C-alpha positions as CSV (number, residue, x, y, z in Angstrom):
1,M,20.7,6.8,-15.4
2,D,17.6,4.8,-15.0
3,M,15.1,5.8,-17.7
4,V,11.7,5.0,-17.5
5,S,9.8,4.8,-20.8
6,F,6.2,4.2,-21.3
7,T,6.1,4.9,-25.0
8,P,8.7,6.3,-27.2
9,F,7.0,9.5,-27.0
10,I,7.3,10.1,-23.2
11,Q,10.4,9.3,-21.3
12,F,10.9,9.9,-17.4
13,S,14.4,10.0,-15.7
14,S,13.2,7.8,-12.8
15,K,10.3,6.3,-11.3
16,W,9.6,9.4,-9.0
17,D,9.6,11.8,-11.9
18,T,6.8,9.6,-13.3
19,V,4.9,10.1,-9.9
20,V,5.7,13.7,-9.6
21,F,4.4,14.4,-13.5
22,V,1.2,12.8,-12.8
23,I,0.5,14.5,-9.5
24,A,1.4,17.8,-11.2
25,L,-0.8,17.1,-14.1
26,L,-3.8,16.1,-12.0
27,I,-3.3,19.4,-10.0
28,V,-3.0,21.8,-13.0
29,L,-5.6,20.1,-15.1
30,S,-8.1,20.3,-12.1
31,V,-7.3,23.9,-11.6
32,S,-7.5,24.5,-15.3
33,E,-11.1,22.8,-15.5
34,L,-12.1,24.8,-12.6
35,V,-10.9,28.3,-13.2
36,I,-8.8,28.9,-16.5
37,I,-11.0,27.0,-19.0
38,P,-14.2,28.9,-18.0
39,I,-12.4,32.4,-18.1
40,A,-11.0,31.2,-21.4
41,K,-14.5,30.4,-22.8
42,S,-15.9,33.6,-21.3
43,L,-13.4,35.7,-22.9
44,L,-13.8,34.0,-26.4
45,S,-17.8,34.4,-26.0
46,L,-17.2,38.2,-25.2
47,A,-14.7,38.5,-28.1
48,L,-17.1,36.8,-30.5
49,R,-20.0,38.8,-29.2
50,H,-22.1,35.5,-29.4
51,P,-22.4,32.5,-27.2
52,I,-20.1,29.6,-28.2
53,S,-21.2,26.3,-29.1
54,K,-20.5,23.1,-26.9
55,W,-18.0,21.9,-29.7
56,I,-16.1,25.2,-29.6
57,G,-16.0,24.9,-25.7
58,Y,-14.5,21.3,-26.1
59,L,-11.9,22.8,-28.5
60,V,-10.8,25.5,-26.1
61,T,-10.6,22.8,-23.3
62,I,-8.3,20.4,-25.4
63,V,-6.1,23.6,-26.5
64,V,-5.3,24.9,-23.1
65,N,-5.0,21.5,-21.7
66,T,-2.4,20.7,-24.3
67,L,-0.6,24.0,-23.5
68,F,-0.4,23.1,-19.7
69,I,0.7,19.7,-20.6
70,S,3.4,20.6,-22.6
71,I,4.5,23.3,-20.0
72,I,4.4,20.7,-17.1
73,A,6.8,18.5,-19.2
74,E,9.1,21.4,-19.8
75,L,9.2,22.6,-16.3
76,L,10.0,19.1,-14.9
77,P,13.7,18.2,-15.6
78,G,13.2,14.5,-15.6
79,V,10.3,14.6,-18.1
80,T,10.7,14.5,-21.8
81,I,8.1,14.4,-24.3
82,Q,8.7,14.3,-28.3
83,G,6.8,17.4,-29.0
84,I,3.5,19.3,-28.8
85,E,1.7,16.6,-30.7
86,V,2.2,14.0,-27.5
87,A,0.8,16.9,-25.4
88,L,-2.2,17.0,-27.8
89,G,-2.6,13.3,-27.8
90,M,-2.6,13.3,-24.0
91,A,-5.2,16.1,-24.0
92,L,-7.5,14.3,-26.4
93,V,-7.4,11.2,-24.2
94,Y,-8.1,13.3,-21.2
95,Q,-11.3,14.9,-23.1
96,C,-12.4,11.4,-24.2
97,I,-12.4,10.2,-20.5
98,E,-14.2,13.3,-19.7
99,W,-16.8,12.7,-22.6
100,I,-17.3,9.0,-21.1
101,V,-17.9,10.2,-17.8
102,E,-20.4,12.9,-19.2
103,I,-22.4,10.3,-21.3
104,R,-22.3,7.8,-18.3
105,T,-23.8,10.4,-16.1
106,A,-26.4,11.3,-18.5
107,Y,-27.4,7.8,-19.2
108,S,-27.7,6.9,-15.4
109,S,-29.8,10.2,-14.8
110,T,-32.2,9.3,-17.7
111,K,-32.4,5.6,-16.4
112,S,-33.2,6.4,-13.0
113,K,-36.2,8.6,-14.0
């Protein structure tokens, strides 16, 4: 068995499992950002009967992404992660990248004015 391990926290049975995991992750997280997270935020806002803050929105995004990452890792037979903490870490890295893009976009839009 040809195990591919990037860290002690996530292991793949082969290089193709790595490719499949990354592609599945990109597809699911993109659909999540476009459909599921806005619905979750709206439902939370309706349940609280108050608009949610930006930070609560980020928390919802991180929780939903964590769940999807762990589900994808469980569904793919060649992928092994060491727990929900690893999925949470991956979701936090994804969120940090999103924040960097937002900051960069805001900076470039104010600089052009």
